[in-house]
C-alpha positions as CSV (number, residue, x, y, z in Angstrom):
1,M,0.0,0.0,0.0
2,L,2.9,2.4,0.8
3,D,4.9,3.7,-2.1
4,E,8.0,5.8,-1.7
5,S,9.2,8.0,-4.5
6,C,12.0,10.5,-4.5
7,T,12.8,13.5,-6.6
8,N,15.7,16.0,-6.3
9,T,13.8,18.2,-3.9
10,S,11.8,15.9,-1.6
11,C,10.8,12.3,-0.9
12,F,7.1,11.3,-0.8
13,C,5.5,8.4,0.9
14,Y,2.1,7.7,-0.6
15,D,-0.7,5.5,0.7
16,S,-3.0,4.5,-2.2
17,R,-6.0,4.5,0.0
18,L,-5.5,8.2,0.9
19,H,-4.6,9.6,-2.6
20,Y,-2.1,12.2,-1.2
21,P,1.3,12.1,0.5
22,L,1.4,10.9,4.1
23,F,4.5,12.8,4.7
24,T,7.3,14.5,2.7
25,T,10.8,15.6,3.8
26,D,9.6,19.2,3.6
27,G,6.6,18.5,5.9
28,H,3.8,19.5,3.6
29,G,2.3,16.0,3.3
30,A,2.2,15.6,7.1
31,F,0.3,18.9,7.3
32,M,-2.2,17.7,4.8
33,L,-2.8,14.5,6.7
34,L,-3.1,16.3,10.0
35,S,-5.5,18.9,8.6
36,S,-7.8,16.1,7.2
37,L,-7.7,14.2,10.5
38,S,-8.3,17.4,12.4
39,L,-11.5,18.2,10.4
40,G,-12.8,14.7,11.0
41,L,-11.9,14.9,14.7
42,L,-13.6,18.3,15.0
43,C,-16.8,16.9,13.5
44,V,-16.7,14.0,16.0
45,I,-16.2,16.3,18.9
46,L,-19.0,18.6,17.8
47,M,-21.4,15.7,17.4
48,A,-20.4,14.4,20.8
49,I,-21.1,17.8,22.4
50,L,-24.5,18.0,20.7
51,L,-25.5,14.5,21.7
52,D,-24.5,15.3,25.3
53,L,-26.5,18.5,25.3
54,V,-29.6,16.5,23.9
55,V,-29.3,13.3,26.0
56,G,-27.1,14.3,28.9
57,D,-26.6,12.2,32.1
58,P,-29.6,10.9,34.0
59,K,-30.3,13.0,37.1
60,R,-31.1,10.0,39.3
61,L,-27.8,8.2,38.7
62,P,-24.4,9.4,39.9
63,H,-21.8,9.9,37.2
64,P,-19.2,7.1,37.1
65,V,-16.4,9.5,37.8
66,Q,-18.2,10.5,41.1
67,L,-18.2,6.9,42.1
68,I,-14.5,6.4,41.3
69,G,-13.8,9.6,43.3
70,A,-15.7,8.3,46.3
71,F,-13.8,5.0,46.1
72,I,-10.5,6.9,46.0
73,I,-11.5,9.0,49.1
74,R,-12.4,5.9,51.0
75,L,-9.2,4.0,50.2
76,D,-7.1,7.1,50.8
77,A,-8.6,7.7,54.2
78,R,-7.7,4.1,55.2
79,W,-4.3,3.7,53.5
80,N,-2.6,7.1,53.7
81,R,-0.9,6.4,57.0
82,G,2.6,5.6,58.1
83,D,6.0,6.6,57.0
84,H,7.0,7.8,53.5
85,R,7.8,4.3,52.2
86,T,4.5,2.9,53.4
87,Q,2.6,5.8,51.9
88,R,4.3,5.2,48.5
89,I,3.5,1.6,48.5
90,N,-0.1,2.2,49.6
91,G,-0.4,4.9,46.9
92,F,0.7,2.4,44.3
93,L,-1.8,-0.1,45.6
94,L,-4.5,2.5,45.6
95,T,-3.8,3.4,42.0
96,A,-3.7,-0.3,40.9
97,S,-6.9,-1.0,42.8
98,V,-8.8,1.9,41.1
99,V,-7.5,1.1,37.6
100,M,-8.2,-2.7,37.9
101,S,-11.6,-2.3,39.5
102,T,-12.6,0.2,36.8
103,F,-11.4,-2.1,34.1
104,A,-13.2,-5.1,35.7
105,I,-16.5,-3.2,36.0
106,T,-16.2,-1.8,32.5
107,Y,-15.4,-5.0,30.7
108,A,-17.4,-7.5,33.0
109,A,-20.5,-7.2,30.9
């Protein structure tokens, strides 16, 4: 799919699916790829904002980030004790617990 061609002034790397240079030695192709990705990303972000404004979060349920924050506060109150070394180990365990439990809850279904 990738085709490299060089002239005296610059080298191009083409992807036949995109129909324009992925990058050139002078940087113009990279700018073209970035600008097309940026436009698509901008559209996705705007659609997400509109969807969030229309649908929003249900008022009767807490946001998942609030639940994660409450979990961190509880563990921090119990584990943030002792000397510096113990606090560092407990901080690592707290981080691992939050990440693993969030992963497990997210992908359990």
